[in-house]
C-alpha positions, -999 to +999 in steps of 0.1 A: +198-231+023+214-220-010+233-187-012+227-165-042+258-144-037+236-113-039+241-086-013+218-056-008+220-027+017+191-019+040+180+017+036+172+042+064+135+030+064+145-007+067+138-016+031+158-038+007+154-043-030+147-078-043+168-082-075+148-087-107+164-122-112+150-134-079+116-118-086+114-136-119+124-170-105+098-166-077+072-151-100+069-120-077+051-091-095+046-055-084+020-053-057+024-090-048+026-097-010+055-115+005+054-135+038+083-130+062+095-159+084+122-159+111+142-190+121+170-185+145+193-160+127+176-163+093+150-141+077+131-159+050+108-144+024+081-163+005+056-151-020+023-150-002-003-175-014-036-172+005-051-205+016-083-217+032-083-216+070-101-249+071-085-272+044-054-252+033-067-253-002-057-225-026-084-227-052-114-202-053-103-183-022-127-157-008-123-135+022-150-137+049-146-114+080-108-112+073-103-149+069-096-169+037-122-196+030-123-217-002-155-221-022-156-258-013-156-251+024-182-223+020-205-249+004-199-273+032-206-246+058-238-235+041-251-271+041-248-275+079 
């Protein structure tokens, strides 16, 4: 893991500010979602990219009953 040398305080509501430099590098825009992972003593953030629950594809994602399904898998399911 690479250190950025950037330190930010946690406010009283548990929030931190992601510096603009990191948001630009990771292409994180306002209103984008971020996934949070925990590994031992580390908290990792990753820009959320929805993927299909069946094939893990990320093209033409649609939500069906709260689950992400790609157009290709929807076509396969409708042909059963």
